[in-house]
C-alpha positions, 0 to 999 in steps of 0.5 A: 405379242404375236405367236408364231405357228411353230409355237402354237403347234408346240402348245397343241402337241403338249395338250395332245400328249397330255390328253392321250396320256390321260385317255390311255390311263383311263382306257386301261382302268376301264379294261381292268374294270370290265375284266373284274366285272365279267369275272364277278358275274361269271363267279356268281353264275356258277 
């Protein structure tokens, strides 16, 4: 079965959307983790 470029584009958009969602969540958790880490380090230094 031959796929049209539009269908391929749709699949790509779906994959891209899922990937961006995951990376957004990941960067958000990384951001919180860094803040907590800095907070703990500053707390121990004082």
